[in-house]
N, C-alpha and C positions, 0 to 999 in steps of 0.2 A: 746834712753835713755842710758847714760853711766852706765855700770854695777856697778860702785862705788856708785851710788845714793842710792839704797836700803841699802847698807852696812853703808853708812853715816847716813841714817835714824835711823838705829838701834843703831849706835854708839853715836849719839847726846844725847839722854836721859841718856845713861850710863855714858858718860863723865860729864854731868850736875850733876848727882847724886854723883859722886866722888868729884866734886868741891864743892858741898854743904856741904861736910863733913869737909871742912877747918874751924877750930874753930876761926874765926875772926869776929863773929857777923853776924847778919842776912842780912846785905846789900849786901854782896858778893853773898849769896845764891839767893837773890831776883834779882840781876842783871843777874846772870847766868841763872836763870829760865826764865826771860823775853827773853833773847837771844835764849835760847833753844826752847822756844815756837815758835818764828819766824822761826827758822831753821827747826823745825819739820813740821810745816804747809807748808812751802815753798817746802820742799822735797816731802811731801805727794802729793801736787798738781802737782809737776813735774812728779811723778810716774803715777798718775791717768790720766793726759793729754797725757802721752807718751805711755800708754798701748793700744794695739789694740786687735783684735780678736785672734792674734797669741801669745801664752804664751811665757814668757821669763824665762829661767832657768839660775841661777847664782850660781856658786860654792862659798862657801860650803852650799848647801842645800836650797837655796832661789828659790822660784818658784812664778812667778807673772802672773796671768791671770786677766780677767776682774772682776771676783768675788773678788779676793784678793785685787785688786786695788781699788774697791769700798769701802772695809773695811778700807784700808789704808787711803783713803781720809777722811772717816768719823772720824777715830781715830785722824788723824792729825788736823782737824778743831776743833773738840770738845776739845781735850786735850790742844790746844793752847789757846782757850777761857777760859778754866778752870784755866790754869796756870796764865794767866794775871789777871783774876778776883781774884785769891787767894792772890795776892799781897796786895790789899786793904782789903780783907776779913780778913786775918790773923792779920793785924795791928789793925783792929777794934776789933777783938777778944782779942787782948792784952789789948786794952783800957778798955774792959769790964771785964777784969780779968779772962777770960776763959782760956787763954794761957799765957805763958811768952815768952820773946824774944828768949830765948835759944831753944825753941821748933820749931821755924820757919824753921831753916835750916834742922832739922830732918824731918819736914813735907815735904819739897821740895825734900829731898833725897828719901824718900819712894814714893813720888808722881812720880818722874821721873823713878824710877825702875818699878813702876806699869804701867806707859805708855810704857816702853820698853817691858814688858811682853805681853801687849796687842798687840803691833805692831808685835811681834814675831808670834802670832797666824796666821794671814793671810799671812805672808811672808814665813812661813815654808812650804816646799814642801813635808814633811814627816809627816804622820798622828801621828806617835809616838812623834815627836817634838811638834806637835800641842797639844797633851795631856800634855806634860811637861810644855809648856807655860801656859796652862790653870791652871795647879797646881801652877805655880809661881803666877798667878793672885790671886789665893785664899789666899796664904800666905801674899802677899804684901798688898792686899786690906784689909785683916783682921786687920793688924796693923793700917791702916788708919781709919777703922770703929771705932776702940776703941781709937782713938787718944786723945779724951778728958779725958780719964782715969777715968771717973765717973763710978759708979756702973752699971748704965743702959747701958752705952756705952760698958763697958767690957763684960757685959752679952750678948749684941747684937753681939759683935765681936766673942765671944766664940760660940754662937749659929750658927753664919754664917760659921765659920771655920769647926765646927763639921758636919753640914748638907751638906755643899758643898764638904767636903772631902769624905763623904759617896758617894755623887753623882759622884765625880771624880773617886772613886774606881770602881763604876759600869761602868763608861766610859772606864776605863783601861781594864776591862774584855771584853768589846765590841771591843776595839782596838786589844786585843790579838786574839780574834776570827777572826777578819778580817785578821790579819797577818797569822794565821794558815790556813785560806782558800787560801791565796795567795801563801804561801810556797809550797803548793802542785803543783803549776804551775811554779812559778818563782825560787824556791829554797830559801834557807836561805840567808839573807842579807838585806841591806837597801831598795832594790827595792821592797820588799814585802810590804812595807808601803808607798811607793812613790805614791803620789796622781795621777800623770800623767800616771804612769805605771799601776796602778790599774784600772784607767778608760779605758785604752787600752785593758786590758785582762779581763775586767768585765764579758763578756759573758761566760767565762770559769770558773768563781769562783763558789764555792759550794753554791747553793741557801739556803740550810738549815743553814749553818754557817753565811751567810750574813744576813739572816732573824733575827737570834739571835743577831748578832752584832749590827744591827740597833736598835733593841728593847732596848738593854742595853745602847747604846750610847744616844738614845733619852731620856731615864730616867736619865742617868748620867749627860750629858751636859744640859738636860732640867732642872735639879735641879739648875744649875748655871744661866740658862736663866729665872728662876722664874716661870716656868710652874707649874700649880696646878696638883697634890696635894703636890708637893715638894717645894712650895713657901714660907713656913712659916718663913724662915730667912729674906725674902726680906723687909717686912714693918719695922721690928726692925732695920735692918742694915741701911736702907735709912733714918730713922728718927733720929738715934743717931749719925751718922757720920757728920763731917763738911759738909756744903752745897755743896762746890765744889766737894767733894768726892762723895756725893750723885748723883751729876750730872754725874760724870764719871761712877759710877756703873750703873745707869739707861740708860744713852745714849750710852755707849760704851761696858761695860763688858757684859751686857745681850746680846747684839748683837754679841759679840765675841763667846759666847756659841752657839747662833743660827747659826752662820757661820759654826762652827764645825758640827752641826747637818745637815746643808744643804750639806756639803761635803759628808757625809755618805748617805744622801738622794739621791744625784746624783748617787752614786755607786749602791744603792738599786734599783733605777729605771732601770739602765742598766742590772742588774742581774735578778731581779724579775718582772720587769714591774712596772708601777706606782701604782698599786692598794694597795699593802701591806703598804708601807711606807706612802703613801698619806692618807689612812684611819686613820692611827695612828696619823698623824700630825693634821688632821681635828678634830679628837676626843679630843686630848690634847688641841688644840687651843680653841675650843668652851667651853670646861670644864673650862679652865683658865679664860676666859671672864666671864662665868657664876658665878664662885667663886668670882671674883673681884667686880662684879656689886653691890651686897648687901653691901659690905664694903665701896664702893664709896658713897652709898646713906646715910649711917649713920655715916660717919667719922667726927671726931672733930679736928684732928691734920692735919695741912696742908701738912706736909712732908709725913705722912702716906697716906694721900689722893693721893699725887703724886706717892707714891710707888705702891698703888693698881691700879692707872692709868697705870703704867708701865706694870703690869700684863695684863691689858686689851689689851694694844697695842702689846705686845709680842704675845698674843693670836691671834690678828688679823693677824700679820705677819705669824704666824705658820699656820693658816687656809688658807691664800693665797698661801703659799708654798705647802700645801696639795692639794689644788684645781689644781695647776700646769697649764701646758700649757703656751704659750708665755705670755698671759695676766696675768695669776695668778702669775707667777714668777716675772714678771715686777712689778705688784702691790705689791708683798711682799718686793722687794728690794727698791722700791720707798718709801713705808711706813716705812721701816727700816731707811732710811735717814730722812724722815719727823719726825718720832718719836724722833730720836736722837737730831735733831735741836730744836724741840719744848720742849722736856723734859730738855735738858741742860739749855735752857733759863728759864724755869719755876723754876727749883731748885735754880738757881743762883739768879733770881729775888726775889723769896720767901726768900732766905737766907738774902738778904739785908733788906727785910721787917721785918724778925724775929729779926735781929740785932737792928733795929730802935725801934721796939715796945716791944722787949724782951718777946715774947710769940709765941708759935706755934699753940695755940688754935684758931680755926676758928671763934668761937663766940667772943672771945676777940679781934680778928682782925677786927671786924665789925666797919665800919665807918673809916677805916684806911686811906681813901682818904684825911682826914683832915691833917694828918701828912706827907703823901707822895703822893700827887695827881698824879704826873706823873708816879711814880713807880706802883701805884695801877691801873692806867689806862692801863699800859703795861701788868700788871698781869692779868687783866680782859680779854684783847685781847688774851693773851696767853692761858687763860682758855677756851676761845671760840675755839681757834685752837685745843687745846687738846681734847675738846669735839667733834671735827669733824665738825665744822661749816665752811661753805664757807665764804670768798674766801681763807682760809688758806690751806696749803698743806696737813695736815692730812685728810681733807675731800676728796681729790683726791685719796689717797691711799685706804680709806674705800670704796669710790664709785667704784673704779676699782675692789676691792675684791668682792663686791656683784655682780657686773656685770660679773666677771669671773665665779662665782658660777652658775649664771643663764645660761651663754653661755655653760658651761660645763655640763649642764643637771642636776644640783644639786640644785633645787629650795628650798628644805628643808633646806640645809645649808645656802643659801642666806637669807631665811626667818628668821631662828633662829638668824642669825648674825644681821639682821636689828633690831629685837626686843631688843636684848642685847645692841646694840649700842644706841638705843633710850633711854633705861633706864640709861645708863652711861652718855649720853648727859644731861638728866634731872638732875642727881645728881651733875655733875661737874658745870653745869650752876647755880644751886641753891647755891652751896658753894662759888663760886667765885663772884656771885652776892651779897651774904651776906657780903663778905669782902669789895667789892667796894661800894655798895649802901645801905648796912644795917645801922641800927642806931648804934651810938657809944656805945661801951661797957663801963660800969662804972669800970670794973675790968682791962681793958686794959690800957696800958701806951701809951698815945697819946701826941706827942710832938708838940707844937704850933710853936716853932722856928725850922726852917730847918737848920740842921747842914751843915757847909761848907765842901764839900768833899775834901779830900786830893788828891795829884797828883796820888797816886796809885788807889784811889777809882774812880777818873775820867777815868783812864786807864781801870779799870774794867767795867765801864759803857760803854765805847767805845767797849770793847770786847763783852759785853752782846748784843750790837746792831747787831753783826754779825749773830748769829743764828736767831734773830728776823727777820732780813731782808731776810734771806734765806727762812724762813717759809712763808713769804708773797710772795716772788718772785715765789717760786715753786708752790704756790697755783694758780698763774696766768699763769705761763708758765714754762715748763721744758726745759732748754737750750738743744740745739741739742747735744752738747758734752756729757752732763750728760745722756741724753736719750740713746745715742749710747752706752755709758759705761754700763748702766743698761740692755739694750737689749743683749749686748754681755755676761754680767754676767748671764742673764737668760738662755742663750744657754749653758753656762758652767754647770748649774744645770740640765737642761732638755735635753741637748744633741741635740736640734733641734731649 
């Protein structure tokens, strides 16, 4: 892989953001965004397919191994889908009077900056730069969460920024503790926060400082990942932001925060052994699923339902990471990919349905198949995938996680996880079954005439089919290239 490729990947969204500032109407911003989406996903695939078990270091400060390549691939695919879908979504919002044409280029400007900040997280070889990039994501995504400028949207954005800034502050303290531990061996300088250098000298780091560092980082970045009890920003932010932004928050941003936690988990394993950090991850993961399940059962807002589902699946990934071993880490990373694809599809598909029927209330969406039969059928299949039903890919991740728990001699963890997954399955199936098969609501707006989609909306539908196809394909077979990438990424975390 030419060393210029990762630099171009970071430069593409930055250039697109600058071009979107040109005050010549929305069409230039839309064209630039479409071209940038193609460039970003192409470069991300190039990086992922070129990455081997041997890490690549590129000055200034870019470090790529299998774990970071996995995240780059995920961010590239989801962000391209979201950008292309946004073209038609925003035009529809203008027709509905929710936005004006002048806001389109500002939306794309902040969206590209947000994508840049998320790409910087896995490409940075320095844990301090990772922290800075995560702080950038907070500021930029906060603008997008409150983009509608309604009272509830601004309140959700403010709540999101305040809570996540507190979490980022705790993560900074954890980063400083790791730096102080490394300085005693490496001396002052950038090497004391360099991921590869820290992994090499890990056996010599101060165990007490590393233990404290991981605890602060888990709570700090865990706040951005939506782990309970630091999750309270998540349902409000997901429900009030534009649907494409909700898709990015759930499918990518939460995973970026988990990526940072996994980096520190890898260091903690090398310094302390697997017990300390693994037990904390399992505890936080199971607690997050347990907190999410009751809200899944009683939820009436479809976007808040998907938000609490994100909590559940982030909890599954965290539990799998805590179980560890080759199977546990592989299950965590596979489910990270599965959840990203499924949740991006579900937020975007539900966004189209909300636009057509002008309601987020699950009861008022009852019988929506009369207005949009194909869309509702896809939404029902996506709901089955989200609930963990075969043959869709989330089932494979959940199955492997339970199996990893049993093989690791943790039947209690596997049993509790099975019970929680069964309850979540029942709740999700009931809600999406009501939307697809329930009686029509008298309060809902159901359109008998099907609107003719615009060119942008047809492009969005094509983009929407990408994560849907990936969810189905990965449920039947994990391609050898992806399996190798995930196995190599598992070794980056576990060291074996």
